C-alpha positions in Angstrom: -14.4 -8.6 -12.4 -13.3 -12.1 -11.5 -13.0 -13.3 -7.9 -9.5 -13.2 -6.3 -8.5 -10.3 -8.4 -5.2 -10.1 -6.5 -4.3 -13.5 -7.8 -5.7 -13.8 -11.3 -5.2 -10.2 -12.6 -1.7 -8.8 -13.2 -0.2 -5.8 -14.8 3.0 -4.6 -16.5 4.3 -1.0 -16.9 5.1 0.3 -20.3 6.2 3.9 -20.1 3.2 5.9 -18.8 0.7 3.0 -19.6 -0.4 0.1 -17.6 -1.0 -3.2 -19.5 -3.5 -5.4 -17.7 -3.3 -9.2 -18.0 -5.5 -12.0 -16.9 -4.1 -15.3 -15.4 -6.0 -18.3 -16.6 -5.5 -21.9 -15.8 -6.2 -23.3 -19.3 -5.8 -21.3 -22.5 -4.1 -21.2 -25.9 -3.1 -17.7 -27.0 -1.8 -15.8 -29.9 -0.1 -12.4 -30.3 -2.2 -9.7 -32.1 -0.8 -6.2 -32.3 1.6 -6.8 -29.3 -1.3 -8.2 -27.2 -1.7 -11.8 -26.2 -5.2 -12.9 -27.1 -6.9 -16.2 -26.0 -7.9 -18.5 -28.8 -11.5 -19.6 -28.4 -11.3 -23.2 -29.4 -8.0 -24.5 -28.0 -6.9 -24.9 -24.4 -3.7 -25.9 -22.7 -1.6 -25.0 -19.7 -1.5 -21.8 -17.6 -1.2 -18.5 -19.5 -1.3 -14.7 -19.2 -3.9 -13.5 -21.6 -5.4 -10.2 -22.7 -8.6 -9.7 -20.5 -11.6 -11.6 -22.0 -14.3 -9.9 -19.8 -15.7 -6.4 -19.4 -14.6 -4.3 -16.5 -17.9 -2.7 -15.9 -17.2 -0.7 -12.7 -13.8 0.7 -13.6 -10.4 -0.2 -12.3 -8.7 0.9 -9.1 -4.9 0.7 -9.0 -3.3 1.2 -5.6 0.4 2.2 -5.3 2.7 4.1 -3.1 4.9 7.1 -3.6 7.1 8.9 -1.1 6.4 12.6 -1.5 7.9 13.4 1.9 11.5 12.0 2.4 11.3 12.5 6.2 8.5 11.9 8.7 8.1 12.5 12.4 7.1 8.9 13.3 8.5 5.5 12.3 6.3 3.6 9.8 6.0 0.7 12.3 4.5 3.1 14.9 1.6 4.2 12.6 -0.4 1.0 12.6 -3.9 2.1 13.5 -6.4 0.9 10.9 -10.2 0.6 10.5 -12.2 -0.8 7.7 -15.7 -2.0 6.8 -19.0 -1.0 5.3 -20.3 0.8 8.4 -18.3 4.0 7.9 -20.0 7.2 6.9 -19.0 10.8 6.3 -20.7 14.0 7.4 -19.8 17.6 6.3 -20.2 19.9 9.3 -18.3 22.7 7.7 -21.3 25.0 7.8 -22.1 24.2 11.5 -21.0 26.1 14.6 -18.2 23.7 15.2 -16.9 23.8 11.7 -15.6 20.2 11.8 -16.0 17.3 9.5 -17.0 14.0 11.0 -16.3 10.4 10.1 -18.6 7.9 11.8 -18.3 4.1 12.3 -21.3 2.3 13.8 -19.0 -0.7 14.3 -16.9 1.2 16.9 -13.7 0.7 14.8 -12.3 4.2 15.3 -11.4 4.0 19.0 -7.6 3.7 18.5 -7.1 6.9 16.5 -5.7 9.8 18.5 -5.7 13.6 18.3 -3.3 14.9 15.7 -3.0 11.7 13.8 -2.6 11.8 10.0 -5.0 9.4 8.3 -5.6 8.2 4.8 -9.1 7.3 3.5 -9.5 4.9 0.5 -12.6 3.2 -1.0 -14.9 6.2 -0.5 -17.0 7.5 -3.5 -16.2 11.1 -2.6 -13.8 11.4 0.3 -10.6 9.5 -0.6 -7.5 11.5 0.6 -5.3 12.4 3.5 -6.5 14.3 6.6 -5.3 15.4 10.0 -7.5 14.7 13.1 -8.4 17.7 15.2 -8.1 18.1 19.0 -11.8 17.5 19.2 -11.6 14.0 17.9 -12.7 11.3 20.2 -15.0 8.3 20.9 -15.1 4.9 19.5 -17.5 5.7 16.8 -16.4 9.0 15.3 -13.3 11.1 14.5 -13.1 14.7 13.4 -10.8 16.3 10.9 -9.6 19.9 10.6 -7.9 19.8 7.3 -9.8 19.4 4.0 -13.5 19.1 3.5 -15.7 16.0 3.5 -18.7 15.3 1.4 -21.8 13.8 3.0 -21.8 10.0 2.3 -23.9 7.3 3.9 -22.5 4.0 5.0 -22.4 1.2 2.6 -19.1 1.5 0.7 -16.2 -0.7 1.7 -14.0 2.0 3.4 -10.5 1.7 4.8 -8.9 4.3 7.0 -5.4 3.9 8.2 -2.8 6.0 10.0 0.1 7.5 8.0 3.2 9.2 9.3 3.2 13.0 9.7 5.6 14.7 7.3 8.6 16.8 8.4 9.4 19.9 6.4 12.9 20.1 5.0 13.7 23.1 7.3 12.7 21.1 10.4 14.6 17.9 9.8 16.8 16.9 12.7 18.2 13.8 14.4 14.7 12.9 15.7 13.2 12.6 12.2 12.7 9.3 10.5 13.4 8.4 6.9 10.1 7.6 5.2 11.0 3.9 5.0 10.5 0.9 7.2 13.3 -0.1 9.7 14.9 -2.7 7.4 15.1 -0.3 4.4 16.3 2.4 6.8 19.2 0.1 7.8 19.9 -0.6 4.2 20.2 3.2 3.6 22.8 3.4 6.4 24.8 0.7 4.7 24.6 2.5 1.4 25.9 5.7 2.9 28.7 3.8 4.6 29.7 2.3 1.3 29.9 5.8 -0.3 32.0 7.1 2.6 34.3 4.1 2.3 34.7 4.8 -1.4 35.5 8.4 -0.8 38.2 7.3 1.7 39.7 4.9 -0.9 38.7 1.8 1.1 37.3 -0.3 -1.8 37.2 -3.5 0.2 35.1 -1.8 2.9 32.8 -0.4 0.2 32.2 -3.8 -1.2 31.4 -5.2 2.2 28.9 -2.4 2.9 27.3 -2.9 -0.5 26.9 -6.6 0.2 25.2 -5.7 3.5 23.0 -3.2 1.6 21.7 -5.7 -0.9 21.3 -8.3 1.8 18.9 -6.1 3.7 17.1 -5.2 0.5 16.6 -8.9 -0.2 15.5 -9.6 3.4 12.9 -6.8 3.1 11.5 -8.3 -0.1 11.4 -11.8 1.3 9.5 -10.6 4.4 6.7 -9.6 2.1 6.2 -13.2 0.7 5.1 -16.0 2.9 5.1 -19.2 0.9 4.0 -22.6 2.2 4.7 -25.8 0.4 3.2 -29.2 1.2 4.0 -32.6 -0.3 2.0 -35.8 -0.3 3.8 -38.6 1.5 2.9 -42.3 1.3 3.7 -44.7 4.2 7.0 -45.6 2.4 8.1 -42.1 1.7 11.7 -41.1 2.5 12.3 -37.5 3.6 
């Protein structure tokens, strides 16, 4: 596919289907059967068009879903990450140790600790979530005790990152964390306050809490977007 796919490929959701669009600098388009198709002989402006190139190696869509509402660690505390093309997988399930190993010749696994939950993405056969065993260690390897790995040599672009450990519903207590970052957790608190104010008949207090709720939601979204703007200035420019 094209270079900079995070910038020139976009999608929209339509029910259970994903519609894929291509961003092009210069194109004239027409609508054919609800699809925008680029016209071959005319060009103008920036457009979203129906893809005009083959996707030979398939398409990977990454997204998040909260299957566990409560976790034992704050999201900000689970920041260990390793990535590269030097990571390989070894199935030792039939050995005396019974463990599965993940190796990185680039020494990128040193910060993972025993008991960590990890997520593997980019592997041809081993994508998924795992828990590190008590025998994990070293800068170049980690061992898992949940799930099975498939032998895979280094070469794929692999990413391994830490994810929070889930808390079962029966074990939720005051030490548990909502499976959200700190800003969204504070927004949840404001929302609950708003509901309590409404129950007590304090509509003014409810409106205040809801304003605080939406403010935190907006702050969380703006924190994801870092936009820089530059303007040319002549010697006589007035700012």
